[in-house]
Backbone as JSON Lines, residues from 0, in Angstrom:
{"i":0,"aa":"M","n":[0.45,-1.06,0.04],"ca":[0.0,0.32,0.32],"c":[0.98,1.11,0.09]}
{"i":1,"aa":"K","n":[1.87,1.31,0.87],"ca":[2.96,2.49,0.78],"c":[3.34,2.97,-0.72]}
{"i":2,"aa":"K","n":[4.21,1.58,-1.37],"ca":[4.43,1.93,-2.71],"c":[3.33,2.57,-3.64]}
{"i":3,"aa":"T","n":[2.5,1.98,-3.45],"ca":[1.42,2.22,-4.35],"c":[1.13,4.38,-4.08]}
{"i":4,"aa":"L","n":[1.2,4.28,-3.24],"ca":[0.88,5.9,-2.39],"c":[1.81,6.63,-2.87]}
{"i":5,"aa":"I","n":[2.83,6.36,-3.06],"ca":[4.14,7.03,-3.48],"c":[4.25,7.5,-4.99]}
{"i":6,"aa":"V","n":[3.67,6.55,-5.62],"ca":[3.78,5.78,-7.23],"c":[2.4,7.34,-7.52]}
{"i":7,"aa":"L","n":[1.51,7.25,-7.07],"ca":[0.94,8.43,-6.99],"c":[0.97,9.37,-6.82]}
{"i":8,"aa":"T","n":[1.49,9.67,-5.82],"ca":[1.98,11.39,-5.46],"c":[3.42,11.67,-6.54]}
{"i":9,"aa":"V","n":[4.26,11.2,-6.58],"ca":[5.21,11.16,-7.8],"c":[4.14,11.78,-9.07]}
{"i":10,"aa":"A","n":[3.54,10.79,-9.45],"ca":[2.45,11.22,-10.92],"c":[1.8,12.39,-10.71]}
{"i":11,"aa":"G","n":[1.05,12.92,-10.03],"ca":[0.55,14.05,-9.32],"c":[1.34,14.92,-9.45]}
{"i":12,"aa":"L","n":[2.88,15.31,-9.06],"ca":[3.58,16.66,-8.71],"c":[3.95,16.09,-10.44]}
{"i":13,"aa":"G","n":[4.17,15.49,-11.44],"ca":[3.96,15.76,-12.72],"c":[3.39,16.34,-13.82]}
{"i":14,"aa":"F","n":[1.88,16.2,-13.35],"ca":[0.91,16.71,-13.9],"c":[1.16,18.01,-13.48]}
{"i":15,"aa":"A","n":[0.89,18.63,-12.11],"ca":[1.16,19.9,-11.87],"c":[2.15,20.67,-12.52]}
{"i":16,"aa":"A","n":[3.2,20.18,-12.64],"ca":[4.18,21.06,-13.59],"c":[3.99,20.97,-14.93]}
{"i":17,"aa":"A","n":[3.91,20.34,-15.51],"ca":[3.21,20.29,-17.09],"c":[2.41,21.52,-17.35]}
{"i":18,"aa":"A","n":[1.42,21.68,-16.22],"ca":[0.15,22.15,-16.56],"c":[0.7,23.71,-16.19]}
{"i":19,"aa":"Q","n":[2.44,24.07,-15.7],"ca":[2.42,25.49,-15.09],"c":[3.41,25.58,-16.7]}
{"i":20,"aa":"A","n":[3.71,24.82,-17.07],"ca":[4.93,25.35,-18.04],"c":[4.24,25.64,-19.33]}
{"i":21,"aa":"A","n":[2.8,25.26,-19.74],"ca":[2.1,25.28,-20.5],"c":[1.69,27.02,-20.66]}
{"i":22,"aa":"V","n":[1.58,28.12,-19.69],"ca":[1.21,29.08,-19.35],"c":[2.98,30.17,-19.67]}
{"i":23,"aa":"E","n":[3.92,29.86,-19.97],"ca":[5.08,30.27,-19.86],"c":[5.49,31.5,-20.98]}
{"i":24,"aa":"A","n":[5.5,32.77,-20.71],"ca":[5.79,33.48,-21.83],"c":[7.42,34.12,-21.97]}
{"i":25,"aa":"K","n":[7.97,34.31,-22.96],"ca":[8.99,35.36,-22.6],"c":[9.38,36.12,-23.76]}
{"i":26,"aa":"S","n":[9.82,37.09,-23.48],"ca":[10.52,38.31,-23.93],"c":[11.63,38.74,-23.99]}
{"i":27,"aa":"V","n":[12.21,39.34,-25.08],"ca":[13.58,39.64,-25.19],"c":[13.53,41.64,-25.37]}
{"i":28,"aa":"A","n":[14.31,42.12,-24.34],"ca":[14.61,43.3,-24.45],"c":[15.98,43.89,-25.15]}
{"i":29,"aa":"T","n":[15.74,44.52,-26.03],"ca":[17.45,45.08,-27.08],"c":[17.31,46.72,-26.82]}
{"i":30,"aa":"W","n":[18.38,46.91,-26.25],"ca":[18.81,48.17,-26.51],"c":[20.52,48.38,-27.47]}
{"i":31,"aa":"K","n":[20.13,49.2,-28.2],"ca":[20.77,49.69,-29.23],"c":[21.85,50.78,-28.34]}
{"i":32,"aa":"A","n":[23.45,50.45,-28.67],"ca":[24.57,50.96,-27.7],"c":[25.43,51.7,-28.41]}
{"i":33,"aa":"T","n":[25.75,52.72,-28.63],"ca":[26.94,53.51,-29.23],"c":[27.48,54.38,-27.69]}
{"i":34,"aa":"A","n":[28.72,54.73,-28.03],"ca":[29.66,55.77,-26.93],"c":[29.71,57.0,-28.1]}
{"i":35,"aa":"K","n":[30.2,57.85,-27.52],"ca":[30.95,59.4,-28.08],"c":[31.03,60.25,-27.13]}
{"i":36,"aa":"K","n":[32.01,60.73,-27.0],"ca":[32.23,61.97,-26.4],"c":[33.08,63.04,-27.56]}
{"i":37,"aa":"D","n":[32.62,64.55,-26.94],"ca":[32.9,65.93,-27.44],"c":[32.9,66.63,-26.93]}
{"i":38,"aa":"T","n":[34.03,67.45,-26.63],"ca":[34.04,68.06,-25.84],"c":[34.72,69.58,-26.28]}
{"i":39,"aa":"E","n":[35.13,69.53,-27.47],"ca":[35.72,70.94,-28.48],"c":[34.49,71.16,-29.39]}
{"i":40,"aa":"S","n":[33.41,70.88,-29.49],"ca":[32.5,71.58,-30.11],"c":[31.8,72.78,-29.69]}
{"i":41,"aa":"A","n":[31.47,73.93,-30.85],"ca":[31.0,74.93,-29.92],"c":[29.57,74.51,-29.46]}
{"i":42,"aa":"L","n":[29.03,73.5,-30.22],"ca":[27.43,73.08,-29.68],"c":[27.47,71.48,-29.85]}
{"i":43,"aa":"V","n":[27.14,71.0,-28.92],"ca":[26.32,69.57,-28.55],"c":[25.41,69.47,-28.06]}
{"i":44,"aa":"V","n":[24.85,68.4,-28.52],"ca":[23.49,68.01,-28.17],"c":[23.41,66.44,-28.2]}
{"i":45,"aa":"T","n":[23.44,66.01,-26.77],"ca":[23.33,64.45,-26.33],"c":[22.1,63.9,-26.01]}
{"i":46,"aa":"P","n":[20.93,63.15,-26.93],"ca":[20.36,62.41,-26.16],"c":[20.63,62.01,-24.8]}
{"i":47,"aa":"L","n":[19.71,62.16,-24.04],"ca":[19.9,61.2,-22.41],"c":[19.06,59.59,-22.6]}
{"i":48,"aa":"D","n":[18.22,59.42,-23.26],"ca":[17.72,58.32,-22.87],"c":[16.85,57.91,-24.43]}
{"i":49,"aa":"S","n":[16.5,56.54,-24.92],"ca":[16.08,55.79,-26.16],"c":[14.91,56.54,-25.62]}
{"i":50,"aa":"L","n":[14.0,56.35,-26.98],"ca":[12.48,56.21,-27.25],"c":[11.87,54.68,-27.22]}
{"i":51,"aa":"S","n":[10.78,54.52,-26.75],"ca":[10.22,53.18,-26.79],"c":[8.59,53.1,-26.82]}
{"i":52,"aa":"F","n":[8.06,53.25,-27.57],"ca":[6.25,53.41,-27.55],"c":[5.7,52.12,-27.68]}
{"i":53,"aa":"Q","n":[4.62,52.02,-26.98],"ca":[3.82,50.94,-26.54],"c":[2.36,51.25,-27.26]}
{"i":54,"aa":"Y","n":[1.99,50.01,-27.77],"ca":[0.46,50.36,-27.9],"c":[-0.57,50.14,-27.15]}
{"i":55,"aa":"A","n":[-1.43,51.05,-26.76],"ca":[-2.61,50.57,-25.84],"c":[-3.85,50.58,-26.21]}
{"i":56,"aa":"E","n":[-4.34,49.42,-26.41],"ca":[-5.59,49.19,-26.55],"c":[-6.81,50.03,-26.63]}
{"i":57,"aa":"G","n":[-6.76,50.24,-25.19],"ca":[-8.12,50.83,-24.46],"c":[-7.72,52.23,-25.12]}
{"i":58,"aa":"I","n":[-6.72,53.05,-25.48],"ca":[-6.9,54.32,-26.33],"c":[-6.6,54.36,-27.69]}
{"i":59,"aa":"K","n":[-6.69,52.9,-28.23],"ca":[-6.45,52.89,-29.9],"c":[-5.32,53.68,-30.27]}
{"i":60,"aa":"G","n":[-3.97,53.79,-29.31],"ca":[-3.35,54.85,-29.97],"c":[-1.28,54.36,-29.29]}
{"i":61,"aa":"F","n":[-0.82,54.78,-29.13],"ca":[0.57,54.85,-28.33],"c":[0.83,55.8,-27.43]}
{"i":62,"aa":"N","n":[1.69,55.21,-26.12],"ca":[1.79,56.07,-25.1],"c":[2.95,57.52,-26.04]}
{"i":63,"aa":"T","n":[3.12,58.46,-25.07],"ca":[3.71,59.15,-25.18],"c":[5.05,59.59,-24.41]}
{"i":64,"aa":"V","n":[6.06,59.73,-24.95],"ca":[7.58,59.8,-24.42],"c":[8.32,60.91,-23.91]}
{"i":65,"aa":"N","n":[8.63,61.48,-22.98],"ca":[9.52,62.54,-22.96],"c":[11.26,62.25,-23.15]}
{"i":66,"aa":"G","n":[11.47,62.9,-23.44],"ca":[13.18,62.21,-24.61],"c":[13.85,63.63,-23.75]}
{"i":67,"aa":"L","n":[14.8,63.65,-22.97],"ca":[15.75,64.18,-22.17],"c":[16.91,64.73,-23.33]}
{"i":68,"aa":"F","n":[17.4,65.57,-23.28],"ca":[18.8,66.11,-24.17],"c":[19.43,66.85,-23.4]}
{"i":69,"aa":"D","n":[20.69,66.97,-23.53],"ca":[21.75,67.42,-22.92],"c":[22.45,68.37,-23.67]}
{"i":70,"aa":"V","n":[22.57,69.87,-23.74],"ca":[23.08,70.93,-24.53],"c":[24.55,71.44,-23.94]}
{"i":71,"aa":"A","n":[25.36,71.19,-24.33],"ca":[26.63,72.02,-24.29],"c":[27.12,73.02,-25.16]}
{"i":72,"aa":"I","n":[27.68,73.97,-24.6],"ca":[27.85,75.03,-25.22],"c":[29.53,76.03,-24.77]}
{"i":73,"aa":"K","n":[30.22,76.29,-25.97],"ca":[31.54,77.17,-25.36],"c":[30.85,78.87,-25.79]}
{"i":74,"aa":"G","n":[31.21,79.45,-24.96],"ca":[30.95,80.43,-25.42],"c":[31.16,81.67,-26.03]}
{"i":75,"aa":"D","n":[30.74,82.6,-26.21],"ca":[31.35,83.51,-27.18],"c":[31.43,85.04,-25.83]}
{"i":76,"aa":"A","n":[32.74,85.52,-25.65],"ca":[32.55,86.54,-25.17],"c":[31.99,88.19,-25.64]}
{"i":77,"aa":"S","n":[32.21,88.41,-27.25],"ca":[31.97,89.53,-27.93],"c":[30.33,89.29,-28.43]}
{"i":78,"aa":"A","n":[29.86,88.24,-27.87],"ca":[28.28,88.52,-28.23],"c":[27.35,88.98,-27.3]}
{"i":79,"aa":"T","n":[26.62,89.45,-27.72],"ca":[25.53,90.14,-27.27],"c":[24.08,89.34,-27.21]}
{"i":80,"aa":"D","n":[23.42,88.56,-28.03],"ca":[22.53,87.75,-27.82],"c":[23.24,86.54,-28.61]}
{"i":81,"aa":"F","n":[22.01,85.35,-28.34],"ca":[22.09,83.83,-28.63],"c":[20.95,83.33,-28.58]}
{"i":82,"aa":"T","n":[20.88,82.72,-29.81],"ca":[19.6,81.89,-29.97],"c":[20.27,80.26,-29.95]}
{"i":83,"aa":"L","n":[18.78,79.77,-30.04],"ca":[18.99,78.23,-30.05],"c":[17.95,77.87,-30.66]}
{"i":84,"aa":"K","n":[17.58,77.2,-31.59],"ca":[16.96,76.69,-32.62],"c":[16.74,74.82,-32.99]}
{"i":85,"aa":"A","n":[15.76,74.28,-33.36],"ca":[16.04,72.95,-33.3],"c":[14.63,72.63,-34.47]}
{"i":86,"aa":"K","n":[14.89,71.64,-35.55],"ca":[13.86,71.4,-36.19],"c":[13.93,69.67,-36.44]}
{"i":87,"aa":"K","n":[12.96,68.94,-36.76],"ca":[13.11,67.83,-36.88],"c":[13.14,67.33,-38.54]}
{"i":88,"aa":"L","n":[14.32,66.8,-38.67],"ca":[14.7,65.94,-40.31],"c":[13.96,64.71,-40.22]}
{"i":89,"aa":"S","n":[13.53,63.8,-39.58],"ca":[13.22,62.98,-39.77],"c":[12.64,62.31,-38.58]}
{"i":90,"aa":"G","n":[11.49,61.36,-38.51],"ca":[11.23,60.53,-38.07],"c":[10.1,59.54,-38.16]}
{"i":91,"aa":"T","n":[10.28,58.45,-39.22],"ca":[9.58,57.54,-39.79],"c":[10.56,56.28,-39.07]}
{"i":92,"aa":"L","n":[9.36,55.43,-38.73],"ca":[9.87,54.47,-38.08],"c":[9.29,53.2,-39.32]}
{"i":93,"aa":"N","n":[10.19,51.98,-39.61],"ca":[9.55,50.98,-40.35],"c":[9.57,49.6,-40.09]}
{"i":94,"aa":"H","n":[8.16,49.15,-39.78],"ca":[7.57,47.82,-39.58],"c":[8.64,47.05,-40.04]}
{"i":95,"aa":"L","n":[9.23,45.8,-39.27],"ca":[10.44,44.88,-39.35],"c":[9.57,44.04,-40.47]}
{"i":96,"aa":"S","n":[8.47,43.75,-40.95],"ca":[7.99,42.9,-41.43],"c":[7.83,43.65,-42.78]}
{"i":97,"aa":"G","n":[8.41,44.91,-42.95],"ca":[7.7,45.94,-44.18],"c":[6.23,46.02,-44.32]}
{"i":98,"aa":"G","n":[5.67,47.02,-45.16],"ca":[4.76,47.25,-45.52],"c":[3.85,48.7,-44.87]}
{"i":99,"aa":"S","n":[4.43,48.84,-43.38],"ca":[3.7,49.68,-42.57],"c":[4.78,50.46,-41.6]}
{"i":100,"aa":"T","n":[4.3,51.71,-41.51],"ca":[5.51,52.68,-40.92],"c":[4.69,53.68,-40.09]}
{"i":101,"aa":"V","n":[5.27,54.39,-38.85],"ca":[4.91,55.24,-38.03],"c":[5.39,56.62,-37.68]}
{"i":102,"aa":"D","n":[4.81,57.22,-37.46],"ca":[6.12,58.87,-38.04],"c":[5.72,59.24,-36.54]}
{"i":103,"aa":"V","n":[7.08,59.46,-35.56],"ca":[7.12,60.06,-34.85],"c":[7.15,61.48,-34.47]}
{"i":104,"aa":"G","n":[6.31,62.34,-33.93],"ca":[6.08,63.84,-33.67],"c":[6.61,63.72,-32.52]}
{"i":105,"aa":"V","n":[7.45,65.66,-32.43],"ca":[8.23,65.87,-31.7],"c":[7.72,67.46,-31.12]}
{"i":106,"aa":"L","n":[7.6,67.6,-30.26],"ca":[7.16,68.7,-29.24],"c":[7.95,69.01,-28.35]}
{"i":107,"aa":"W","n":[8.23,70.73,-28.68],"ca":[8.51,71.9,-27.65],"c":[8.01,72.46,-26.97]}
{"i":108,"aa":"Q","n":[7.78,72.12,-25.54],"ca":[6.6,73.18,-24.84],"c":[4.95,72.93,-25.2]}
{"i":109,"aa":"G","n":[4.85,71.74,-26.01],"ca":[3.5,71.68,-26.53],"c":[3.18,71.9,-27.64]}
{"i":110,"aa":"A","n":[4.1,72.67,-28.32],"ca":[4.08,72.91,-29.85],"c":[5.33,71.92,-30.86]}
{"i":111,"aa":"P","n":[4.57,71.79,-31.85],"ca":[4.95,70.95,-32.9],"c":[6.18,71.56,-33.11]}
{"i":112,"aa":"V","n":[7.27,70.5,-33.52],"ca":[8.7,71.22,-33.96],"c":[8.5,70.46,-35.1]}
{"i":113,"aa":"S","n":[8.58,70.85,-36.52],"ca":[7.91,70.59,-37.67],"c":[9.52,70.12,-38.34]}
{"i":114,"aa":"T","n":[9.46,70.03,-39.64],"ca":[10.62,69.85,-40.57],"c":[10.71,70.62,-41.33]}
{"i":115,"aa":"T","n":[9.58,71.62,-41.71],"ca":[10.11,72.92,-42.69],"c":[10.3,74.27,-42.13]}
{"i":116,"aa":"A","n":[10.45,74.44,-40.78],"ca":[10.71,75.5,-40.37],"c":[11.57,75.2,-38.73]}
{"i":117,"aa":"Y","n":[12.76,76.34,-38.77],"ca":[12.78,75.8,-37.05],"c":[12.1,76.47,-36.35]}
{"i":118,"aa":"T","n":[12.07,75.51,-34.77],"ca":[11.47,76.12,-33.58],"c":[12.39,77.04,-32.8]}
{"i":119,"aa":"T","n":[12.14,78.18,-32.15],"ca":[12.87,78.74,-31.49],"c":[12.84,78.26,-29.96]}
{"i":120,"aa":"L","n":[14.26,77.86,-29.32],"ca":[14.11,77.11,-27.99],"c":[14.83,78.24,-26.9]}
{"i":121,"aa":"I","n":[15.77,78.87,-27.58],"ca":[16.19,80.26,-26.7],"c":[16.24,81.52,-27.86]}
{"i":122,"aa":"D","n":[15.92,82.32,-26.93],"ca":[16.13,83.75,-28.48],"c":[16.74,84.83,-27.23]}
{"i":123,"aa":"T","n":[17.7,85.28,-26.79],"ca":[17.82,86.57,-25.97],"c":[17.38,87.37,-25.92]}
{"i":124,"aa":"A","n":[17.63,87.99,-27.06],"ca":[17.1,89.24,-27.42],"c":[14.98,89.05,-27.65]}
{"i":125,"aa":"A","n":[15.06,88.07,-27.72],"ca":[13.27,88.37,-27.66],"c":[12.79,87.48,-26.21]}
{"i":126,"aa":"G","n":[13.73,87.74,-24.99],"ca":[13.1,86.85,-24.0],"c":[12.94,85.9,-23.59]}
{"i":127,"aa":"I","n":[13.19,84.63,-24.84],"ca":[12.73,83.53,-24.41],"c":[14.31,83.05,-24.04]}
{"i":128,"aa":"T","n":[13.89,82.59,-22.69],"ca":[14.77,81.65,-22.42],"c":[15.09,80.01,-22.05]}
{"i":129,"aa":"G","n":[14.37,79.55,-22.68],"ca":[14.09,78.42,-22.68],"c":[14.15,77.11,-21.68]}
{"i":130,"aa":"G","n":[13.01,77.32,-20.9],"ca":[12.54,76.82,-19.41],"c":[13.88,76.58,-19.16]}
{"i":131,"aa":"N","n":[14.37,74.64,-19.0],"ca":[14.97,74.03,-18.6],"c":[16.79,74.88,-19.28]}
{"i":132,"aa":"L","n":[16.24,75.31,-20.37],"ca":[17.64,75.26,-20.94],"c":[18.28,76.96,-20.85]}
{"i":133,"aa":"S","n":[17.59,77.44,-19.57],"ca":[17.76,78.79,-19.16],"c":[19.4,79.14,-18.76]}
{"i":134,"aa":"P","n":[20.02,78.14,-18.41],"ca":[21.43,78.15,-17.66],"c":[22.0,78.4,-19.23]}
{"i":135,"aa":"L","n":[21.78,78.03,-20.49],"ca":[22.47,78.19,-21.69],"c":[22.32,80.31,-22.3]}
{"i":136,"aa":"A","n":[20.72,80.44,-21.96],"ca":[20.67,81.66,-22.21],"c":[21.4,82.94,-20.78]}
{"i":137,"aa":"S","n":[22.01,82.28,-20.09],"ca":[22.4,83.49,-19.35],"c":[24.22,83.09,-19.49]}
{"i":138,"aa":"S","n":[24.71,82.31,-19.63],"ca":[25.91,82.04,-20.07],"c":[26.8,82.1,-21.22]}
{"i":139,"aa":"F","n":[25.84,82.22,-22.37],"ca":[26.19,82.26,-23.43],"c":[27.67,82.55,-23.86]}
{"i":140,"aa":"K","n":[27.97,84.05,-23.0],"ca":[28.9,84.77,-23.31],"c":[30.43,84.58,-22.22]}
{"i":141,"aa":"D","n":[30.01,83.32,-21.65],"ca":[31.39,82.99,-20.9],"c":[32.11,82.11,-22.13]}
{"i":142,"aa":"D","n":[33.16,82.52,-22.0],"ca":[34.09,81.78,-22.65],"c":[35.49,80.53,-22.21]}
{"i":143,"aa":"T","n":[35.48,81.29,-20.56],"ca":[36.03,80.31,-20.02],"c":[35.78,79.04,-19.5]}
{"i":144,"aa":"Q","n":[34.62,78.4,-19.63],"ca":[34.6,77.05,-19.73],"c":[33.21,76.8,-20.41]}
{"i":145,"aa":"R","n":[33.12,75.55,-20.62],"ca":[31.39,75.12,-21.22],"c":[30.58,75.29,-20.19]}
{"i":146,"aa":"S","n":[29.12,75.95,-20.94],"ca":[27.72,75.87,-20.17],"c":[27.02,74.53,-20.45]}
{"i":147,"aa":"T","n":[26.25,74.31,-19.89],"ca":[25.31,72.61,-19.6],"c":[24.14,72.71,-19.6]}
{"i":148,"aa":"A","n":[23.23,72.29,-20.09],"ca":[21.58,72.41,-19.49],"c":[21.19,71.12,-19.84]}
{"i":149,"aa":"Q","n":[20.02,70.75,-19.44],"ca":[19.19,69.88,-20.2],"c":[17.64,69.9,-20.15]}
{"i":150,"aa":"G","n":[17.13,69.59,-21.44],"ca":[15.57,70.1,-21.8],"c":[15.2,68.78,-22.43]}
{"i":151,"aa":"S","n":[14.04,68.87,-22.59],"ca":[13.12,67.75,-23.04],"c":[12.46,67.82,-24.13]}
{"i":152,"aa":"F","n":[12.41,66.99,-25.06],"ca":[11.0,66.9,-25.94],"c":[10.08,65.97,-25.47]}
{"i":153,"aa":"T","n":[8.34,66.37,-26.09],"ca":[7.68,65.61,-25.85],"c":[7.53,64.2,-27.4]}
{"i":154,"aa":"F","n":[7.71,63.36,-27.4],"ca":[7.74,62.68,-28.68],"c":[6.24,61.89,-28.27]}
{"i":155,"aa":"N","n":[5.62,61.82,-30.11],"ca":[4.47,60.55,-29.81],"c":[4.39,60.15,-30.97]}
{"i":156,"aa":"I","n":[3.61,59.02,-31.2],"ca":[3.32,58.61,-32.58],"c":[2.37,59.46,-33.49]}
{"i":157,"aa":"E","n":[2.31,60.06,-34.06],"ca":[1.43,60.51,-34.67],"c":[0.71,60.56,-35.99]}
{"i":158,"aa":"S","n":[1.08,59.35,-36.79],"ca":[0.43,59.19,-38.12],"c":[1.1,57.75,-38.49]}
{"i":159,"aa":"A","n":[0.55,56.99,-38.86],"ca":[0.79,55.65,-39.73],"c":[0.28,55.61,-41.05]}
{"i":160,"aa":"T","n":[0.95,54.88,-41.5],"ca":[0.61,54.4,-42.73],"c":[0.74,52.65,-42.61]}
{"i":161,"aa":"V","n":[-0.08,51.62,-43.65],"ca":[0.0,50.87,-44.22],"c":[0.16,50.68,-45.77]}
{"i":162,"aa":"N","n":[0.89,49.94,-46.64],"ca":[1.16,49.73,-47.88],"c":[1.0,51.28,-48.84]}
{"i":163,"aa":"G","n":[1.3,52.49,-47.97],"ca":[1.61,53.1,-48.29],"c":[0.12,54.48,-48.31]}
{"i":164,"aa":"T","n":[-0.91,53.91,-47.79],"ca":[-1.76,54.54,-47.72],"c":[-1.86,54.95,-45.78]}
{"i":165,"aa":"D","n":[-2.75,56.12,-45.46],"ca":[-2.85,56.77,-43.69],"c":[-3.38,55.13,-43.45]}
{"i":166,"aa":"A","n":[-3.24,55.17,-42.11],"ca":[-3.89,54.1,-41.49],"c":[-4.41,54.34,-40.1]}
{"i":167,"aa":"A","n":[-5.41,54.17,-39.29],"ca":[-5.82,54.03,-37.84],"c":[-4.55,53.07,-37.43]}
{"i":168,"aa":"F","n":[-4.15,53.69,-36.02],"ca":[-3.32,52.87,-35.62],"c":[-4.18,51.43,-35.07]}
{"i":169,"aa":"E","n":[-5.41,51.09,-34.53],"ca":[-5.92,49.98,-34.72],"c":[-5.56,49.19,-36.03]}
{"i":170,"aa":"T","n":[-5.34,49.43,-36.83],"ca":[-5.14,48.39,-38.35],"c":[-3.99,48.26,-38.33]}
{"i":171,"aa":"L","n":[-2.96,48.95,-37.98],"ca":[-1.43,48.75,-37.87],"c":[-1.15,47.06,-37.49]}
{"i":172,"aa":"P","n":[-0.42,46.34,-38.36],"ca":[-0.47,44.82,-37.88],"c":[0.72,44.71,-36.43]}
{"i":173,"aa":"D","n":[0.6,43.86,-35.91],"ca":[1.06,43.58,-34.82],"c":[2.87,43.22,-35.37]}
{"i":174,"aa":"G","n":[3.72,43.93,-34.03],"ca":[5.1,43.61,-34.64],"c":[6.15,45.02,-33.81]}
{"i":175,"aa":"L","n":[7.04,44.91,-34.37],"ca":[8.23,45.73,-34.16],"c":[8.67,46.96,-34.8]}
{"i":176,"aa":"W","n":[8.64,48.33,-34.74],"ca":[8.8,49.34,-36.02],"c":[10.25,49.98,-35.37]}
{"i":177,"aa":"S","n":[10.65,50.09,-36.47],"ca":[12.62,50.59,-35.59],"c":[12.71,51.69,-36.8]}
{"i":178,"aa":"G","n":[13.71,52.87,-36.53],"ca":[14.09,53.64,-37.18],"c":[14.73,54.69,-36.05]}
{"i":179,"aa":"E","n":[15.08,55.71,-36.49],"ca":[15.69,57.1,-35.96],"c":[14.71,58.49,-36.09]}
{"i":180,"aa":"V","n":[14.99,58.84,-34.95],"ca":[14.26,60.02,-34.72],"c":[15.17,61.39,-34.9]}
{"i":181,"aa":"N","n":[15.38,62.15,-35.71],"ca":[16.58,63.11,-35.9],"c":[16.2,64.79,-35.91]}
{"i":182,"aa":"V","n":[16.63,65.25,-34.69],"ca":[16.35,66.5,-34.4],"c":[17.76,67.45,-34.64]}
{"i":183,"aa":"E","n":[17.55,68.6,-35.73],"ca":[19.09,69.33,-35.93],"c":[18.81,70.59,-34.77]}
{"i":184,"aa":"F","n":[19.69,70.8,-34.55],"ca":[19.75,72.04,-33.59],"c":[20.81,73.13,-34.55]}
{"i":185,"aa":"V","n":[20.75,74.44,-34.24],"ca":[21.32,75.26,-34.57],"c":[21.52,76.25,-33.64]}
{"i":186,"aa":"A","n":[22.81,76.72,-33.16],"ca":[22.94,78.04,-32.11],"c":[23.8,79.57,-32.95]}
{"i":187,"aa":"N","n":[23.55,80.14,-32.49],"ca":[24.05,81.33,-33.3],"c":[24.45,82.47,-32.0]}
{"i":188,"aa":"W","n":[25.68,83.03,-32.34],"ca":[25.78,83.75,-31.1],"c":[26.21,85.07,-31.79]}
{"i":189,"aa":"S","n":[25.64,85.92,-31.87],"ca":[25.22,87.63,-32.5],"c":[26.01,88.64,-31.51]}
């Protein structure tokens, strides 16, 4: 009798383990990695984090992401004014299986950063100090050391296509879109 009881217990444990393995799920996270250093250029802008968007079925859209960036400038003692402007160069992400794209929008203090005109971040002559970038507006004349400040853009998925035609987000195929968002920064000392 004792031998039979032991066999049934072991068999029961085997069924429990098999049932738990049936609901296991795995996911792989991937980070793109590079390393760069530039402490000599008159203007250096460095993204401080990457962008990752997730589709949310409840809102039939993608989440919004704050993208921090660091700005370092070399001052010019002869300057009386300073401007810092930005323009979106690109932001299309392509589906890894092909056939669909999503376009990433860029916002500065709630206003779109367009691909056709520059958005003013700092303009000392006009009294625009750039929010968190204001340390640059107050130190652009200091040529004895570099000045730095951190700002952020808001990024969102603003549109999508399937086979070249505009598409609602809920009609997009499942999967992964990949690409780059490029923003050009231009600084002027005058």
